[in-house]
C-alpha positions as CSV (number, residue, x, y, z in Angstrom):
1,M,39.0,-80.1,4.1
2,K,37.8,-81.2,7.6
3,I,35.2,-83.6,8.2
4,N,34.1,-83.6,11.9
5,R,31.4,-83.6,14.1
6,R,30.1,-80.1,12.8
7,G,29.8,-81.7,9.4
8,I,31.9,-80.8,6.3
9,E,34.2,-77.9,6.8
10,I,36.5,-76.5,4.1
11,D,39.6,-74.4,5.1
12,V,39.0,-72.0,2.1
13,T,37.8,-68.5,1.8
14,R,34.2,-67.9,0.7
15,T,35.4,-66.5,-2.7
16,A,37.6,-69.8,-3.3
17,A,34.5,-71.9,-2.4
18,W,32.3,-70.0,-5.2
19,I,35.1,-70.2,-7.6
20,L,35.0,-74.0,-7.1
21,A,31.3,-74.1,-7.7
22,A,31.7,-72.0,-10.9
23,V,34.5,-74.4,-11.9
24,C,32.0,-77.3,-11.6
25,A,29.6,-75.4,-13.5
26,L,31.9,-74.5,-16.2
27,A,33.2,-78.2,-16.6
28,I,29.6,-79.1,-17.3
29,F,29.2,-76.5,-20.0
30,L,32.5,-77.5,-21.5
31,F,31.4,-81.1,-21.9
32,V,28.7,-79.9,-24.3
33,P,30.7,-79.4,-27.4
34,T,33.1,-82.5,-26.7
35,A,30.4,-84.9,-25.4
36,R,30.0,-86.6,-28.6
37,A,33.6,-87.0,-29.3
38,I,33.9,-88.5,-25.7
39,Q,31.0,-90.6,-26.0
40,F,32.4,-92.2,-29.5
41,F,35.9,-92.7,-28.0
42,V,34.7,-94.4,-24.8
43,S,32.1,-96.5,-26.8
44,K,34.4,-97.6,-29.2
45,R,37.3,-98.6,-26.8
46,W,35.2,-100.1,-24.0
47,G,31.7,-100.0,-24.9
48,R,28.7,-97.8,-24.0
49,A,28.0,-99.7,-20.9
50,M,31.2,-98.2,-19.4
51,F,29.4,-94.9,-18.6
52,G,26.8,-96.7,-16.3
53,T,29.6,-98.9,-14.8
54,A,31.6,-95.6,-14.1
55,V,28.7,-94.1,-12.3
56,V,27.9,-97.1,-10.3
57,F,31.6,-97.3,-9.0
58,A,31.6,-93.7,-8.3
59,V,28.4,-94.0,-6.0
60,I,29.8,-97.1,-4.5
61,A,33.1,-95.2,-3.6
62,A,31.1,-92.2,-2.3
63,L,28.9,-94.5,-0.1
64,A,31.9,-96.0,1.4
65,L,33.5,-92.9,2.3
66,V,30.4,-91.5,3.9
67,L,29.7,-94.6,5.9
68,Y,33.2,-94.7,7.2
69,Y,32.8,-91.1,8.2
70,L,29.5,-91.8,10.0
71,M,30.7,-94.9,11.7
72,F,34.3,-94.0,12.7
73,D,34.9,-90.3,12.5
74,R,31.6,-88.9,13.6
75,K,30.5,-92.2,15.5
76,T,27.0,-91.8,14.8
77,R,24.6,-94.0,16.2
78,R,21.1,-92.7,14.9
79,I,20.1,-95.4,12.4
80,S,18.2,-93.0,10.5
81,N,21.4,-91.5,9.0
82,Y,22.5,-94.8,7.6
83,I,18.9,-95.4,6.2
84,W,18.9,-92.1,4.5
85,I,22.3,-92.5,3.0
86,T,21.6,-96.0,1.8
87,A,18.4,-95.1,0.4
88,V,19.8,-92.1,-1.6
89,A,22.7,-94.4,-3.0
90,G,19.9,-97.1,-3.7
91,L,18.1,-94.5,-5.9
92,Y,21.2,-93.4,-7.7
93,F,21.7,-97.2,-8.6
94,F,18.2,-97.5,-9.4
95,F,18.1,-94.5,-11.9
96,T,21.3,-95.4,-13.3
97,Y,20.0,-98.9,-14.3
98,Q,16.7,-97.4,-15.6
99,L,18.9,-95.3,-18.1
100,R,20.8,-98.5,-19.2
101,A,19.5,-98.0,-22.8
102,N,21.3,-94.7,-22.8
103,P,24.1,-95.1,-20.3
104,E,25.8,-91.9,-21.3
105,E,23.0,-89.9,-19.5
106,S,23.8,-91.4,-16.2
107,V,26.9,-89.3,-16.2
108,H,24.9,-86.5,-15.3
109,F,24.6,-87.9,-11.6
110,I,28.4,-87.6,-11.4
111,E,28.4,-84.1,-12.8
112,Y,25.5,-82.7,-10.8
113,G,26.5,-84.6,-7.5
114,L,29.9,-82.9,-7.5
115,L,28.3,-79.6,-8.5
116,G,25.7,-80.1,-5.5
117,V,28.7,-80.7,-3.0
118,S,30.5,-77.6,-4.4
119,L,27.4,-75.4,-4.1
120,Y,26.6,-76.7,-0.4
121,I,30.0,-75.7,0.7
122,A,30.0,-72.1,-0.9
123,L,26.4,-71.4,0.4
124,S,27.5,-72.7,4.0
125,F,29.4,-69.5,4.4
126,S,26.2,-67.4,4.3
127,T,23.5,-69.8,5.1
128,R,23.2,-71.9,8.2
129,D,19.5,-72.9,8.0
130,R,17.6,-75.5,6.1
131,T,17.0,-73.4,3.0
132,I,20.7,-74.2,2.0
133,Y,19.7,-77.4,0.7
134,F,16.8,-75.9,-1.4
135,A,19.0,-73.0,-2.6
136,A,21.7,-75.4,-3.7
137,F,19.2,-77.7,-5.5
138,F,17.6,-74.7,-7.2
139,I,21.1,-73.5,-8.6
140,G,21.9,-76.9,-9.6
141,C,18.6,-76.9,-11.5
142,L,19.5,-73.6,-13.1
143,V,22.8,-74.9,-14.5
144,G,20.9,-77.9,-15.7
145,F,18.6,-75.5,-17.7
146,F,21.5,-73.6,-19.2
147,D,23.2,-76.8,-20.1
148,E,20.2,-77.9,-22.1
149,F,19.8,-74.5,-23.7
150,L,23.5,-74.7,-24.7
151,Q,23.2,-78.1,-26.1
152,W,20.2,-76.7,-28.3
153,L,22.6,-74.2,-30.0
154,M,25.3,-77.0,-30.6
155,P,25.2,-78.9,-34.0
156,Q,24.0,-82.5,-33.7
157,R,23.0,-81.8,-30.0
158,Y,19.4,-81.3,-28.9
159,I,17.5,-80.2,-25.8
160,D,15.5,-82.6,-23.9
161,I,13.2,-81.9,-21.0
162,R,13.8,-85.5,-19.6
163,D,17.7,-84.6,-19.4
164,V,16.6,-81.3,-17.2
165,G,14.8,-83.9,-15.1
166,I,17.8,-86.1,-14.7
167,N,19.8,-83.0,-13.8
168,A,17.3,-81.9,-11.3
169,L,17.0,-85.5,-9.8
170,A,20.9,-85.7,-9.4
171,S,21.0,-82.3,-7.6
172,G,18.1,-83.1,-5.4
173,L,19.3,-86.5,-4.4
174,L,22.6,-85.1,-3.4
175,Q,21.2,-82.4,-1.3
176,V,18.9,-85.0,0.4
177,G,21.9,-87.1,1.2
178,I,23.7,-84.2,3.0
179,W,20.6,-82.9,4.8
180,K,19.2,-86.2,6.1
181,G,22.2,-88.5,6.0
182,L,25.0,-86.4,7.1
183,S,22.7,-84.1,9.0
184,P,25.5,-81.4,9.4
185,V,25.4,-79.9,12.9
186,L,26.5,-76.7,11.4
187,I,23.1,-76.2,9.7
188,G,20.9,-75.7,12.6
189,E,19.9,-72.0,12.7
190,R,16.2,-70.7,12.5
191,I,15.3,-70.2,9.0
192,R,15.4,-66.5,8.3
193,A,13.4,-64.3,5.8
194,R,16.6,-63.3,3.8
195,T,17.6,-66.9,3.1
196,L,14.0,-68.1,2.5
197,R,13.5,-65.1,0.1
198,R,16.5,-66.2,-1.8
199,A,15.4,-69.8,-2.2
200,C,12.1,-68.2,-3.5
201,V,13.8,-66.0,-6.2
202,L,15.9,-69.3,-7.2
203,A,12.7,-71.3,-7.5
204,A,11.1,-68.7,-9.5
205,A,14.1,-68.5,-11.9
206,C,13.6,-72.3,-12.5
207,L,10.0,-71.9,-13.1
208,V,10.7,-69.3,-15.7
209,C,13.3,-71.4,-17.5
210,L,10.7,-74.2,-17.5
211,G,8.2,-71.8,-19.1
212,L,10.7,-70.7,-21.7
213,M,11.0,-74.5,-22.7
214,L,7.2,-75.0,-22.7
215,A,6.8,-71.8,-24.9
216,A,9.4,-73.0,-27.4
217,S,6.9,-75.0,-29.5
218,P,7.5,-75.5,-33.2
219,R,4.9,-73.0,-34.3
220,R,6.4,-70.3,-32.0
221,I,10.0,-71.2,-33.1
222,D,8.8,-70.8,-36.8
223,K,7.1,-67.5,-36.0
224,L,10.3,-66.2,-34.3
225,I,12.5,-67.3,-37.3
226,R,10.2,-65.3,-39.6
227,T,10.5,-62.4,-37.5
228,V,14.2,-62.8,-36.9
229,P,15.8,-64.4,-40.1
230,A,19.0,-64.5,-38.3
231,L,17.9,-67.3,-36.2
232,S,17.0,-69.5,-39.3
233,F,19.5,-72.0,-37.9
234,L,17.2,-73.1,-35.4
235,R,15.1,-74.8,-38.2
236,D,17.8,-77.5,-38.3
237,Q,17.6,-78.1,-34.4
238,E,15.6,-80.6,-32.6
239,I,12.2,-79.4,-31.1
240,V,12.6,-78.0,-27.7
241,F,9.2,-78.9,-26.4
242,E,5.7,-79.2,-27.9
243,F,2.2,-80.0,-26.8
244,K,0.6,-82.3,-29.1
245,Y,-3.1,-83.1,-29.9
246,R,-4.5,-86.1,-28.4
247,Y,-7.4,-87.8,-30.4
248,R,-9.6,-90.7,-29.4
249,D,-11.0,-92.4,-32.3
250,P,-13.6,-95.5,-31.6
251,E,-12.4,-97.4,-34.7
252,I,-8.8,-96.9,-34.0
253,G,-7.9,-96.1,-30.4
254,T,-5.9,-93.1,-29.1
255,F,-3.4,-91.4,-31.3
256,H,-1.3,-88.1,-31.2
257,S,-0.4,-85.4,-33.6
258,R,1.5,-82.2,-33.8
259,M,-1.5,-81.0,-36.2
260,T,-5.4,-80.6,-35.8
261,K,-7.6,-83.0,-37.6
262,R,-8.4,-80.1,-40.1
263,E,-4.8,-79.4,-40.8
264,I,-4.2,-83.1,-41.3
265,A,-7.0,-83.2,-43.9
266,R,-6.0,-79.9,-45.6
267,T,-2.5,-81.0,-46.1
268,D,-3.4,-84.5,-47.3
269,R,-5.5,-83.0,-50.1
270,A,-3.2,-80.1,-51.0
271,K,0.3,-82.0,-50.5
272,A,-0.2,-85.3,-51.6
273,A,1.1,-84.9,-55.1
274,E,4.3,-82.8,-53.8
275,Y,5.0,-85.5,-51.2
276,V,4.7,-88.7,-53.4
277,P,8.1,-88.3,-54.9
278,I,9.7,-87.8,-51.7
279,L,8.1,-90.7,-50.0
280,K,9.1,-92.9,-53.0
281,A,12.5,-91.8,-53.0
282,W,12.9,-92.5,-49.2
283,E,11.0,-95.7,-49.1
284,D,14.1,-97.9,-48.3
285,R,16.4,-95.2,-46.8
286,D,17.4,-94.5,-43.2
287,Y,14.5,-92.8,-41.2
288,I,16.9,-90.7,-38.9
289,E,18.5,-89.3,-42.1
290,F,15.0,-88.6,-43.5
291,L,14.3,-86.7,-40.4
292,T,17.5,-84.6,-40.8
293,V,16.5,-83.6,-44.4
294,Y,12.8,-83.2,-43.5
295,P,12.6,-81.9,-39.8
296,R,9.6,-82.2,-37.9
297,L,9.4,-78.4,-37.3
298,L,8.9,-77.8,-41.0
299,H,7.3,-81.0,-42.2
300,P,5.1,-82.5,-39.5
301,F,2.6,-84.1,-41.9
302,L,5.3,-85.8,-43.7
303,Q,7.2,-87.1,-40.7
304,E,4.0,-88.5,-39.1
305,F,2.7,-90.1,-42.2
306,K,6.0,-91.9,-42.7
307,A,6.2,-92.9,-39.0
308,H,2.8,-94.5,-39.0
309,V,3.6,-96.4,-42.2
310,L,7.0,-97.6,-40.7
311,R,5.1,-98.7,-37.3
312,R,2.3,-100.5,-39.4
313,D,4.8,-102.4,-41.4
314,K,7.0,-103.1,-38.6
315,M,4.2,-104.5,-36.4
316,L,3.1,-106.6,-39.2
317,E,6.5,-108.1,-39.7
318,H,6.6,-108.9,-36.0
319,W,3.3,-110.5,-36.1
320,R,4.7,-113.0,-38.8
321,T,7.8,-113.9,-36.8
322,E,6.3,-113.7,-33.2
323,T,5.7,-116.9,-31.5
324,A,4.2,-115.9,-28.0
325,R,0.5,-115.5,-28.2
326,D,0.2,-112.1,-26.3
327,E,2.8,-110.3,-28.3
328,K,1.4,-111.8,-31.4
329,D,-2.0,-110.3,-30.5
330,K,-0.6,-107.1,-29.7
331,T,1.4,-106.8,-33.0
332,I,-1.5,-107.6,-35.2
333,V,-3.8,-105.1,-33.5
334,A,-1.1,-102.4,-33.9
335,A,-0.8,-103.1,-37.7
336,C,-4.3,-103.0,-38.0
337,K,-5.1,-99.9,-36.2
338,E,-2.1,-98.0,-37.8
339,N,-3.4,-99.0,-41.2
340,R,-7.0,-97.8,-40.4
341,L,-5.4,-94.4,-39.1
342,L,-3.6,-94.0,-42.3
343,E,-6.6,-95.0,-44.3
344,K,-8.8,-92.5,-42.3
345,Y,-6.6,-89.4,-42.0
346,F,-4.0,-89.7,-44.6
347,P,-6.1,-91.3,-47.6
348,E,-4.8,-89.2,-50.6
349,T,-1.2,-89.6,-49.5
350,L,-1.7,-93.1,-48.8
351,R,-3.3,-94.0,-52.1
352,A,-1.0,-91.8,-54.5
353,S,2.3,-92.9,-52.8
354,G,1.5,-96.5,-53.1
355,Y,2.0,-97.4,-49.4
356,G,-1.5,-98.9,-49.0
357,W,-1.8,-102.5,-48.6
358,D,-3.4,-104.7,-51.2
359,E,-6.9,-106.0,-50.4
360,A,-5.9,-109.4,-49.5
361,T,-3.4,-108.2,-46.9
362,R,-6.0,-105.7,-45.6
363,R,-8.7,-108.3,-45.1
364,R,-6.4,-110.9,-43.6
365,V,-5.0,-108.4,-41.0
366,E,-8.6,-107.0,-40.1
367,S,-9.8,-110.6,-39.8
368,K,-7.0,-111.7,-37.3
369,A,-7.4,-108.3,-35.4
370,A,-11.0,-108.6,-34.9
371,R,-10.5,-111.7,-32.7
372,V,-8.4,-109.6,-30.3
373,S,-9.9,-107.2,-27.8
374,L,-7.2,-104.6,-27.0
375,A,-7.2,-100.9,-26.5
376,Y,-4.8,-99.3,-28.8
377,I,-2.6,-96.3,-28.3
378,S,-0.3,-95.3,-31.1
379,L,3.3,-94.5,-30.0
380,V,3.9,-92.3,-33.3
381,A,4.3,-88.5,-32.0
382,F,3.8,-89.7,-28.4
383,T,5.9,-88.6,-25.4
384,P,4.9,-89.0,-21.7
385,H,4.2,-85.1,-21.1
386,D,1.5,-85.5,-23.9
387,Y,-1.1,-85.9,-21.2
388,L,-0.5,-82.3,-20.2
389,N,-2.6,-80.0,-21.6
390,E,-0.9,-76.7,-22.6
391,N,-3.6,-74.2,-20.9
392,F,-3.6,-76.3,-17.9
393,S,0.2,-76.3,-17.7
394,W,0.4,-72.5,-17.9
395,V,-2.3,-72.2,-15.2
396,L,-0.1,-74.5,-12.9
397,L,3.0,-72.6,-13.7
398,A,1.1,-69.3,-12.9
399,L,-0.1,-70.7,-9.6
400,A,3.3,-72.0,-8.6
401,L,4.9,-68.5,-9.2
402,A,2.1,-66.8,-7.4
403,G,2.6,-69.2,-4.4
404,I,6.5,-68.5,-4.5
405,A,5.6,-64.6,-4.7
406,A,3.2,-64.9,-1.6
407,V,5.9,-66.7,0.4
408,W,8.5,-64.2,-0.7
409,A,6.2,-61.3,0.3
410,F,5.1,-62.6,3.8
411,A,8.5,-64.2,4.9
412,P,9.5,-61.1,6.8
413,R,6.3,-61.0,8.8
414,F,6.4,-64.6,9.9
415,L,10.2,-65.3,10.3
416,D,11.6,-62.0,11.5
417,T,9.1,-61.3,14.3
């Protein structure tokens, strides 16, 4: 490998370069069935924080190598190169810190960083214009999508659109670092229609994968299982993606649900007697285990009722032990609003299961909460993308695909003339 004034040059054939990229992608896929075992081993031996620490040290080492190359080998004097490299490294540090609650996920930055380098090397044999960075980014995103789809099919693993975002972020930051930080002289040709069209196809493929994730709602998966019984194992898997209903109630605030209000009311009337023995049997048992036995896909009402009860009681307990005034106000409002929500939308199940408060507790909480003026948003069944409307999301996706198609169609007219 040579690192010189022309950028990164590898003394290998084009085929070998693509084999290197394929090996990086294959290594990512092979981590899927072994990730849990590796996570358990590292956590038990060194602690979970070791994952984040390893990423930080890897970024520091890469930053040192790149800065050494810019200062002593290439003798770059443009301050912008150093600013870009430092900014990219800083973003890696920042997002690694943001993932400190789940440090295992930060390993994606190493995986997709190495993949991004190998893709850049492989593509550089045929692409010498700036579309190389976009093509490498989109291929990295596609690997990230397939990585998540593979996880969905593995026991005790699940697909998470946030992980897709982390994979894309890792791929994108690496390409920005090469483009603006290293600024390889070898990439300087005029953009050609052929390379731009290839980038368009890759971008469209990423949007199709995103569309597949958006389409895999619980109702559609359930319908698919009914049509193809051989896919019944998907019932035990986590939900891929779902758009939830968002409701605003003047007496409660904002809350979300996988069901319409009509479905909630109908299920409450029809299933209360059936659900009471289940709720009583699981009153003091682990909630995660409860979700395993009664997955959200098949029992959305049962899961949401249980989650609202747990949040209500947890907030009440926090109010009793909390000393800070602001936190005390927030917890009493949360307990009060969650109880109102249960009484209004789950009345039959609440009464029959015995999960309702006694009148003294109810009056006391209502009295305390009445003194606090806070808007409430229930976190039950809430994820950040819940602010997206499904129809609007499909419109955006269709417009993006139409825009890509237009660029693909008109690229020869503007670039090859």
